[in-house]
C-alpha positions as a Markdown table, in Angstrom:
| # | Residue | x | y | z |
|---|---|---|---|---|
| 1 | Met | -51.2 | -81.9 | -113.8 |
| 2 | Arg | -48.0 | -80.0 | -114.5 |
| 3 | Arg | -46.2 | -78.1 | -111.8 |
| 4 | Glu | -46.5 | -74.8 | -113.7 |
| 5 | Thr | -50.3 | -75.2 | -113.7 |
| 6 | Ile | -50.3 | -75.7 | -110.0 |
| 7 | Val | -48.1 | -72.6 | -109.5 |
| 8 | Asn | -50.4 | -70.6 | -111.7 |
| 9 | Ala | -53.5 | -71.7 | -109.8 |
| 10 | Ala | -51.8 | -70.9 | -106.5 |
| 11 | Leu | -50.9 | -67.4 | -107.7 |
| 12 | Ala | -54.4 | -66.7 | -109.0 |
| 13 | Leu | -56.0 | -67.9 | -105.7 |
| 14 | Gly | -53.4 | -66.1 | -103.6 |
| 15 | Leu | -54.0 | -62.8 | -105.4 |
| 16 | Leu | -57.8 | -63.3 | -104.8 |
| 17 | Ala | -57.5 | -64.4 | -101.2 |
| 18 | Phe | -55.2 | -61.6 | -100.0 |
| 19 | Pro | -57.7 | -58.7 | -100.5 |
| 20 | Leu | -60.5 | -60.9 | -99.1 |
| 21 | Trp | -58.4 | -61.3 | -95.9 |
| 22 | Ala | -57.7 | -57.6 | -95.9 |
| 23 | His | -61.4 | -56.8 | -96.1 |
| 24 | Trp | -62.1 | -59.2 | -93.2 |
| 25 | Ala | -59.3 | -57.6 | -91.2 |
| 26 | Gly | -60.5 | -54.1 | -91.9 |
| 27 | Glu | -57.4 | -53.1 | -93.9 |
| 28 | Pro | -58.5 | -51.4 | -97.1 |
| 29 | Phe | -55.0 | -50.2 | -97.8 |
| 30 | Tyr | -53.9 | -53.8 | -98.6 |
| 31 | Ile | -56.8 | -54.2 | -100.9 |
| 32 | Thr | -55.5 | -51.2 | -102.8 |
| 33 | Leu | -52.0 | -52.8 | -102.9 |
| 34 | Ala | -53.5 | -56.0 | -104.4 |
| 35 | Thr | -55.5 | -53.9 | -106.9 |
| 36 | Arg | -52.3 | -52.1 | -108.0 |
| 37 | Ala | -50.5 | -55.5 | -108.4 |
| 38 | Ala | -53.4 | -56.8 | -110.5 |
| 39 | Ile | -53.3 | -53.7 | -112.8 |
| 40 | Leu | -49.5 | -53.8 | -113.2 |
| 41 | Ala | -49.8 | -57.6 | -113.9 |
| 42 | Leu | -52.4 | -56.8 | -116.7 |
| 43 | Ala | -49.9 | -54.3 | -118.2 |
| 44 | Gly | -47.2 | -57.0 | -118.0 |
| 45 | Val | -49.5 | -59.5 | -119.7 |
| 46 | Gly | -49.8 | -57.0 | -122.6 |
| 47 | Leu | -46.0 | -56.5 | -122.8 |
| 48 | Asn | -45.4 | -60.3 | -122.4 |
| 49 | Leu | -47.2 | -61.0 | -125.7 |
| 50 | Ala | -44.7 | -58.8 | -127.5 |
| 51 | Leu | -41.7 | -59.6 | -125.4 |
| 52 | Gly | -42.2 | -63.2 | -124.4 |
| 53 | Thr | -44.1 | -64.7 | -127.3 |
| 54 | Gly | -43.0 | -62.4 | -130.1 |
| 55 | Gly | -39.4 | -61.7 | -128.9 |
| 56 | Leu | -39.9 | -57.9 | -129.3 |
| 57 | Val | -38.1 | -56.0 | -126.6 |
| 58 | Ser | -40.0 | -52.7 | -126.4 |
| 59 | Leu | -38.9 | -49.8 | -124.3 |
| 60 | Gly | -41.9 | -47.7 | -125.4 |
| 61 | His | -44.8 | -49.6 | -123.9 |
| 62 | Ala | -45.3 | -46.7 | -121.4 |
| 63 | Ala | -46.8 | -44.8 | -124.4 |
| 64 | Phe | -49.7 | -47.2 | -124.5 |
| 65 | Phe | -50.0 | -47.4 | -120.7 |
| 66 | Gly | -50.1 | -43.6 | -120.4 |
| 67 | Leu | -52.4 | -43.2 | -123.4 |
| 68 | Gly | -54.9 | -45.5 | -121.6 |
| 69 | Gly | -54.5 | -43.3 | -118.5 |
| 70 | Tyr | -55.1 | -40.1 | -120.5 |
| 71 | Ala | -58.1 | -41.6 | -122.3 |
| 72 | Met | -59.6 | -42.1 | -118.8 |
| 73 | Gly | -58.5 | -38.7 | -117.5 |
| 74 | Val | -59.7 | -36.7 | -120.5 |
| 75 | Leu | -63.1 | -38.3 | -120.8 |
| 76 | Ala | -63.8 | -38.3 | -117.1 |
| 77 | Trp | -62.5 | -34.7 | -116.7 |
| 78 | His | -64.9 | -33.5 | -119.4 |
| 79 | Ala | -67.7 | -35.4 | -117.8 |
| 80 | Gln | -67.1 | -34.0 | -114.3 |
| 81 | Met | -66.8 | -30.4 | -115.7 |
| 82 | Tyr | -69.9 | -30.9 | -117.9 |
| 83 | Thr | -68.1 | -29.6 | -120.9 |
| 84 | Pro | -67.9 | -31.5 | -124.2 |
| 85 | Met | -64.6 | -31.8 | -126.2 |
| 86 | Gln | -63.9 | -31.0 | -129.8 |
| 87 | Val | -62.5 | -34.0 | -131.8 |
| 88 | Phe | -61.8 | -33.4 | -135.5 |
| 89 | Gly | -64.5 | -30.7 | -135.6 |
| 90 | Met | -67.1 | -32.9 | -133.8 |
| 91 | Thr | -68.5 | -32.3 | -130.4 |
| 92 | Val | -67.9 | -35.3 | -128.2 |
| 93 | Pro | -69.3 | -35.5 | -124.6 |
| 94 | Gly | -67.2 | -36.8 | -121.7 |
| 95 | Thr | -68.1 | -40.0 | -119.9 |
| 96 | Lys | -67.6 | -41.7 | -116.5 |
| 97 | Ser | -68.6 | -45.1 | -117.8 |
| 98 | Met | -65.7 | -47.6 | -117.5 |
| 99 | Pro | -66.8 | -49.8 | -120.4 |
| 100 | Val | -66.8 | -46.8 | -122.8 |
| 101 | Ile | -63.5 | -45.6 | -121.4 |
| 102 | Trp | -61.9 | -49.0 | -121.8 |
| 103 | Leu | -63.1 | -49.2 | -125.4 |
| 104 | Val | -61.6 | -45.8 | -126.2 |
| 105 | Ala | -58.4 | -46.6 | -124.4 |
| 106 | Met | -57.9 | -49.9 | -126.1 |
| 107 | Ser | -58.8 | -48.4 | -129.5 |
| 108 | Gly | -56.3 | -45.6 | -129.0 |
| 109 | Gly | -53.6 | -48.0 | -127.7 |
| 110 | Ala | -54.1 | -50.3 | -130.8 |
| 111 | Leu | -53.9 | -47.3 | -133.2 |
| 112 | Leu | -50.8 | -45.9 | -131.6 |
| 113 | Ala | -49.2 | -49.4 | -131.5 |
| 114 | Ala | -50.1 | -49.9 | -135.2 |
| 115 | Leu | -48.3 | -46.6 | -136.1 |
| 116 | Ile | -45.2 | -47.2 | -133.9 |
| 117 | Gly | -45.1 | -50.9 | -134.9 |
| 118 | Ala | -45.4 | -50.2 | -138.6 |
| 119 | Leu | -42.3 | -48.0 | -138.5 |
| 120 | Ser | -40.3 | -49.8 | -135.7 |
| 121 | Leu | -40.8 | -53.4 | -136.9 |
| 122 | Arg | -38.9 | -52.6 | -140.1 |
| 123 | Ser | -35.8 | -52.8 | -137.9 |
| 124 | Ser | -34.6 | -55.4 | -135.3 |
| 125 | Gly | -32.4 | -55.8 | -132.3 |
| 126 | Val | -31.1 | -52.7 | -130.6 |
| 127 | Tyr | -32.5 | -50.5 | -133.4 |
| 128 | Phe | -36.0 | -51.7 | -132.6 |
| 129 | Ile | -35.5 | -51.0 | -128.9 |
| 130 | Met | -34.2 | -47.5 | -129.5 |
| 131 | Leu | -37.1 | -46.7 | -132.0 |
| 132 | Thr | -39.7 | -47.8 | -129.5 |
| 133 | Leu | -38.0 | -45.7 | -126.8 |
| 134 | Ala | -37.9 | -42.7 | -129.1 |
| 135 | Phe | -41.6 | -42.9 | -129.9 |
| 136 | Gly | -42.4 | -43.4 | -126.3 |
| 137 | Gln | -40.5 | -40.3 | -125.4 |
| 138 | Met | -42.2 | -38.3 | -128.1 |
| 139 | Val | -45.6 | -39.1 | -126.6 |
| 140 | Tyr | -44.2 | -38.3 | -123.1 |
| 141 | Tyr | -43.1 | -34.8 | -124.1 |
| 142 | Phe | -46.3 | -34.2 | -126.0 |
| 143 | Ala | -48.2 | -34.8 | -122.7 |
| 144 | Ile | -45.9 | -32.5 | -120.8 |
| 145 | Ser | -46.6 | -29.7 | -123.3 |
| 146 | Trp | -50.4 | -30.3 | -123.3 |
| 147 | Pro | -51.5 | -27.5 | -120.9 |
| 148 | Ala | -55.2 | -28.1 | -121.6 |
| 149 | Tyr | -55.0 | -31.3 | -119.5 |
| 150 | Gly | -52.6 | -30.3 | -116.8 |
| 151 | Gly | -49.3 | -30.5 | -118.7 |
| 152 | Glu | -46.5 | -31.5 | -116.3 |
| 153 | Asp | -48.8 | -31.4 | -113.3 |
| 154 | Gly | -51.2 | -34.0 | -114.6 |
| 155 | Leu | -54.9 | -34.2 | -114.3 |
| 156 | Ser | -57.0 | -35.1 | -111.2 |
| 157 | Ile | -60.5 | -36.8 | -111.2 |
| 158 | Tyr | -62.8 | -36.2 | -108.3 |
| 159 | Leu | -64.7 | -39.5 | -108.4 |
| 160 | Arg | -64.0 | -42.9 | -109.7 |
| 161 | Asn | -65.7 | -43.9 | -112.9 |
| 162 | Gly | -68.6 | -46.3 | -112.8 |
| 163 | Phe | -69.3 | -49.8 | -113.8 |
| 164 | Pro | -72.9 | -51.2 | -114.1 |
| 165 | Gly | -74.0 | -53.0 | -111.0 |
| 166 | Leu | -70.9 | -52.1 | -108.9 |
| 167 | Asn | -69.9 | -49.5 | -106.4 |
| 168 | Thr | -66.4 | -48.8 | -107.7 |
| 169 | Leu | -65.5 | -46.6 | -104.8 |
| 170 | Asp | -65.6 | -49.7 | -102.6 |
| 171 | Pro | -62.0 | -51.0 | -102.6 |
| 172 | Leu | -63.0 | -54.7 | -102.7 |
| 173 | Gln | -65.5 | -54.3 | -105.5 |
| 174 | Phe | -63.0 | -52.3 | -107.6 |
| 175 | Phe | -60.4 | -55.0 | -106.9 |
| 176 | Ala | -62.9 | -57.7 | -108.0 |
| 177 | Leu | -63.5 | -55.9 | -111.2 |
| 178 | Thr | -59.8 | -55.5 | -111.9 |
| 179 | Tyr | -59.1 | -59.1 | -111.0 |
| 180 | Ala | -61.9 | -60.3 | -113.4 |
| 181 | Val | -60.4 | -58.3 | -116.2 |
| 182 | Leu | -57.0 | -59.7 | -115.5 |
| 183 | Met | -58.2 | -63.3 | -115.4 |
| 184 | Ala | -60.2 | -62.8 | -118.6 |
| 185 | Val | -57.2 | -61.4 | -120.5 |
| 186 | Ile | -54.9 | -64.2 | -119.2 |
| 187 | Trp | -57.5 | -66.7 | -120.4 |
| 188 | Gly | -57.6 | -65.0 | -123.8 |
| 189 | Met | -53.8 | -65.0 | -124.0 |
| 190 | Ala | -53.7 | -68.7 | -123.2 |
| 191 | Arg | -56.1 | -69.4 | -126.1 |
| 192 | Leu | -54.1 | -67.0 | -128.4 |
| 193 | Arg | -50.8 | -68.7 | -127.7 |
| 194 | Ala | -52.3 | -72.1 | -128.4 |
| 195 | Ser | -53.9 | -70.9 | -131.7 |
| 196 | Pro | -52.2 | -71.0 | -135.1 |
| 197 | Phe | -51.4 | -67.3 | -134.8 |
| 198 | Gly | -49.7 | -67.8 | -131.4 |
| 199 | Leu | -47.7 | -70.8 | -132.6 |
| 200 | Ala | -46.6 | -68.9 | -135.8 |
| 201 | Leu | -45.6 | -65.9 | -133.6 |
| 202 | Ala | -43.5 | -68.1 | -131.3 |
| 203 | Ala | -41.9 | -69.8 | -134.4 |
| 204 | Ala | -41.1 | -66.3 | -135.8 |
| 205 | Arg | -39.3 | -65.5 | -132.6 |
| 206 | Gln | -37.2 | -68.6 | -132.9 |
| 207 | Ser | -36.5 | -68.7 | -136.6 |
| 208 | Pro | -37.9 | -65.9 | -138.8 |
| 209 | Ala | -36.3 | -67.2 | -141.9 |
| 210 | Arg | -38.1 | -70.6 | -141.6 |
| 211 | Val | -41.4 | -69.0 | -141.0 |
| 212 | Gln | -40.9 | -66.8 | -144.0 |
| 213 | Ala | -39.9 | -69.9 | -146.1 |
| 214 | Val | -43.3 | -71.6 | -145.4 |
| 215 | Gly | -45.2 | -68.6 | -146.7 |
| 216 | Ile | -46.1 | -66.8 | -143.5 |
| 217 | Gly | -45.3 | -63.1 | -143.4 |
| 218 | Val | -43.3 | -62.3 | -140.3 |
| 219 | Phe | -43.9 | -58.5 | -140.4 |
| 220 | Pro | -47.7 | -58.6 | -140.3 |
| 221 | Leu | -47.5 | -61.4 | -137.7 |
| 222 | Arg | -45.4 | -59.3 | -135.4 |
| 223 | Leu | -47.4 | -56.1 | -136.1 |
| 224 | Ala | -50.6 | -57.8 | -135.1 |
| 225 | Ala | -49.0 | -59.0 | -131.9 |
| 226 | Phe | -47.7 | -55.5 | -131.2 |
| 227 | Val | -51.1 | -53.9 | -131.8 |
| 228 | Leu | -52.8 | -56.4 | -129.5 |
| 229 | Ser | -50.1 | -55.9 | -126.9 |
| 230 | Gly | -50.6 | -52.1 | -127.1 |
| 231 | Ala | -54.4 | -52.4 | -126.6 |
| 232 | Val | -54.0 | -54.6 | -123.5 |
| 233 | Thr | -51.4 | -52.3 | -122.0 |
| 234 | Ala | -53.7 | -49.3 | -122.7 |
| 235 | Leu | -56.5 | -51.0 | -120.8 |
| 236 | Ala | -54.2 | -51.5 | -117.8 |
| 237 | Gly | -53.3 | -47.8 | -118.0 |
| 238 | Ala | -57.0 | -46.8 | -117.9 |
| 239 | Leu | -57.5 | -48.9 | -114.8 |
| 240 | Phe | -54.4 | -47.6 | -113.2 |
| 241 | Ala | -55.5 | -44.0 | -113.6 |
| 242 | Asp | -58.9 | -44.9 | -112.3 |
| 243 | Leu | -57.3 | -46.5 | -109.2 |
| 244 | Asn | -55.4 | -43.3 | -108.4 |
| 245 | Arg | -58.0 | -41.0 | -109.8 |
| 246 | Phe | -55.1 | -39.1 | -111.3 |
| 247 | Val | -53.1 | -39.2 | -114.5 |
| 248 | Ser | -49.8 | -37.6 | -115.2 |
| 249 | Pro | -46.9 | -37.7 | -117.8 |
| 250 | Ser | -45.0 | -40.0 | -115.4 |
| 251 | Met | -47.2 | -42.8 | -116.7 |
| 252 | Leu | -45.6 | -42.2 | -120.1 |
| 253 | Ser | -42.0 | -42.0 | -119.1 |
| 254 | Trp | -39.3 | -44.6 | -120.0 |
| 255 | His | -39.0 | -45.4 | -116.3 |
| 256 | Thr | -42.5 | -46.9 | -116.6 |
| 257 | Ser | -41.5 | -48.9 | -119.6 |
| 258 | Gly | -38.5 | -50.2 | -117.7 |
| 259 | Glu | -40.7 | -51.1 | -114.7 |
| 260 | Leu | -43.0 | -53.2 | -117.0 |
| 261 | Ile | -40.0 | -55.1 | -118.4 |
| 262 | Val | -38.8 | -55.7 | -114.8 |
| 263 | Ile | -42.2 | -57.2 | -113.9 |
| 264 | Val | -42.1 | -59.6 | -116.9 |
| 265 | Val | -38.4 | -60.6 | -116.3 |
| 266 | Leu | -38.9 | -61.1 | -112.5 |
| 267 | Gly | -42.0 | -63.3 | -113.1 |
| 268 | Gly | -40.7 | -65.1 | -116.1 |
| 269 | Val | -40.5 | -64.1 | -119.7 |
| 270 | Ala | -43.0 | -66.0 | -121.9 |
| 271 | Arg | -44.7 | -67.5 | -118.8 |
| 272 | Leu | -48.4 | -67.1 | -118.8 |
| 273 | Tyr | -48.6 | -66.0 | -115.2 |
| 274 | Gly | -45.1 | -64.5 | -115.1 |
| 275 | Pro | -46.4 | -60.9 | -115.1 |
| 276 | Val | -48.7 | -61.8 | -112.1 |
| 277 | Ala | -45.8 | -63.1 | -110.1 |
| 278 | Gly | -43.6 | -60.2 | -111.1 |
| 279 | Ala | -46.1 | -57.6 | -110.3 |
| 280 | Val | -46.9 | -59.1 | -106.9 |
| 281 | Leu | -43.2 | -59.3 | -106.1 |
| 282 | Leu | -42.5 | -55.8 | -107.2 |
| 283 | Val | -45.4 | -54.3 | -105.2 |
| 284 | Thr | -44.5 | -56.4 | -102.2 |
| 285 | Leu | -40.8 | -55.2 | -102.3 |
| 286 | Glu | -41.9 | -51.6 | -102.8 |
| 287 | His | -44.2 | -51.8 | -99.8 |
| 288 | Val | -41.9 | -53.7 | -97.4 |
| 289 | Leu | -38.5 | -52.4 | -98.4 |
| 290 | Gly | -39.8 | -48.9 | -99.1 |
| 291 | Gly | -40.6 | -48.6 | -95.4 |
| 292 | Val | -37.1 | -49.6 | -94.5 |
| 293 | Ser | -35.1 | -47.4 | -96.9 |
| 294 | Asp | -35.6 | -44.8 | -99.5 |
| 295 | Tyr | -33.1 | -46.7 | -101.6 |
| 296 | Trp | -35.1 | -49.9 | -101.8 |
| 297 | Gln | -34.6 | -50.1 | -105.6 |
| 298 | Ile | -31.0 | -51.3 | -104.8 |
| 299 | Phe | -32.5 | -54.5 | -103.4 |
| 300 | Leu | -34.8 | -54.7 | -106.4 |
| 301 | Gly | -31.8 | -54.4 | -108.7 |
| 302 | Leu | -30.0 | -57.2 | -106.8 |
| 303 | Gly | -33.0 | -59.4 | -107.1 |
| 304 | Leu | -33.3 | -58.7 | -110.8 |
| 305 | Leu | -29.6 | -59.5 | -111.2 |
| 306 | Ala | -30.0 | -62.8 | -109.4 |
| 307 | Val | -33.0 | -63.7 | -111.7 |
| 308 | Val | -31.0 | -62.9 | -114.8 |
| 309 | Leu | -27.9 | -64.9 | -113.7 |
| 310 | Phe | -29.4 | -67.8 | -111.9 |
| 311 | Ala | -33.1 | -68.1 | -112.7 |
| 312 | Arg | -33.7 | -67.4 | -116.3 |
| 313 | Gly | -37.3 | -68.6 | -116.1 |
| 314 | Gly | -38.0 | -66.0 | -113.4 |
| 315 | Leu | -40.0 | -66.7 | -110.3 |
| 316 | Ile | -42.4 | -69.0 | -112.2 |
| 317 | Gly | -39.4 | -70.9 | -113.7 |
| 318 | Ala | -37.8 | -71.3 | -110.3 |
| 319 | Leu | -41.0 | -72.8 | -108.8 |
| 320 | Ala | -42.2 | -74.8 | -111.8 |
| 321 | Gly | -39.1 | -75.8 | -113.7 |
| 322 | Arg | -37.2 | -74.3 | -116.7 |
| 323 | Ala | -39.4 | -75.5 | -119.5 |
| 324 | Val | -41.9 | -72.9 | -120.7 |
| 325 | Ala | -45.5 | -74.1 | -120.8 |
| 326 | His | -47.9 | -72.5 | -123.2 |
| 327 | Asp | -51.1 | -73.7 | -121.7 |
């Protein structure tokens, strides 16, 4: 068994064991912290497909994260207000069903990613980064100027949405649901990376010209990865808004995009469980150092600098070795 597999298993078990201990100790706040880490890890897994496997540095993934949040907020708000919404001349009722909300969020994230990717992927390097940032900011300012759903103040939801067979208001049950979604997506990403599509995408990151030479189109390959990445990130956004029972334009800001990149880099770019390690580390630093100083981000910056200079494989790389495992 490879060291990275052992590290991955330890991370998965540790993330599961911590809220179980918190439940036993009567500390629901720590269950919420673990849930937040799992959701941010899920968003990082989505970004890691584009950034790690595809080599696409996106500063606009907050657009998908926030869109997922607003999909939850708008649908749940109409459900709690008992007022349908008008969509392209059709009357659509709101809903508080998580599976329906997730489907809408992922569909919206995929469509937005297809639009942004179709335009941005015609460039590369710093131009691609700036285009994704520009599109992300466009979505951000649209949300600010959308007074029907709170505008700059955001939108509050009174009760958490429901999932069949679960009491989602119970912190441990909501964590279990979030954890199950995270593990399912990671399993799917592992299968995807080992598939011909994943291998071709990784090859396109390393040498686009050679991939093109063997008859594989690099643009549709990257676009498909970007669309899937946007859908997963939007799912995380819907869960994040459900956790807080609140959605605001801050979910769409470039700061959120930067935070997701920090999560991936801290954990390990292209590492399967890198986003999990990065999210756990970020949430831990925010909780521990945030209680010491209002300027805890300075320590985060120093940690990020150390990773970039001395541990290019991130936390997973430091623990398991430099070679990237794709299984």
